[in-house]
N, C-alpha and C positions, 0 to 999 in steps of 0.2 A: 080671594083665594090665592094662595099661590098654588102655578101648577108641578107640578108634580114630575118628574120623565124619569124614565123603563129603557131597559135594554141600553146601548152607548151610552157613556158620560160622556157628557158636554164640551165643547174646547178649554174648561178652564177644567174641569174635576180633571182631566186628562192631565194637563199640564201641574197640579195639582200634586198628580201620582207620580209621573216623572220626576219633578224634586223630590220627594219621598226616598222613594229607590235610589235617586241618585247620590241624596247624599246619609242613604243608609250604606250606601258602598263604599265611600268614601271615607268614610267617619270608623265603618268597618276594617276599611285595607285598611287606615291613615294608625291604626293598634295596633295591627300583626305589623306591620312595619315597621313602629318602633318598640313593640316587646323581643321584635325576633335583633334586632340593638342592639337595646338593653342585655342579651342573651351573646349574645357576639360579644360586648363590651363587657362582661360581667369574665368572660371565658380567656376571653387577654387576657383582664385580669392576673385571674386561678393562671392560666399558663407563664405569667413572668412571674407572680412569685414561686411559683414553682421552680422556677427556677434559679431563682435566687436562694433560695434556702439549698438544696442541693448541691450536696462539693462535690465535682467529678474525684472521681475513690482514684487514685493511681494502683494500680493492676500489680495483684503478688509479687513480689520477687519469687525468682528462681529458686527451688530448693540449690543450694552450693552439691556438687557430688563433692565426696571426699574427693582430697588429693590424688592422682594416677600413679601409682610405688614407680619411684625410680627407672627406666628402662639401665638394666646392664649393659652398656660400651661390647658391642659386637668383634669378640674377639674378632685383630687384624689376620687378616691373611702373614705368612710368615713369608716374608722378603724372599724371592728369587736365591738371587747368592748365599741370602743368611743358610737355605735349605740349604747348598750345596755343600757349604763349608762343611754343615755338618756332617752331611755324605760320609764326604773329604777324610773328615775327621775319622766316621767311624772304618773305612776304610783302613789306615792307616793303623786305628787297635786291632786291625784282624777280622772288628765281627763282619766285615764286610767282603767277600770276594771279589775277583775281579766282571761276570757277570752279570749278579746282583748289585753292586754298583753303579754301572754302564744300564740297566733294569730302571731304578729306579732314578738316577739321573735322566734316561732317555720320558719316566713318566711327569717328573718333576715339569722339565723344558717342551709337554706335549698340552701341559697343563690342563 
């Protein structure tokens, strides 16, 4: 009759159990690694396809503002000599007295 042991397993049983656990762990780890690699490859492939399909859009052209109305040139400051000549003519015509002429001339010169 065969003798059956109770309690701790023998050396052969212990080695067999260790081999089963190690093999299972290796198989599960390899399967997980393969699954993660496939998922990463699929994501990379999808990203590459998206990059090929999307055309970068040009920014919208800014709305053109209506052209500004032309600026009228500022009236040129009258030339000092021209103004003095005008004052002289007004004095000769008798429209300005000597005192008014002197005051206007002084204002132009001091400017």
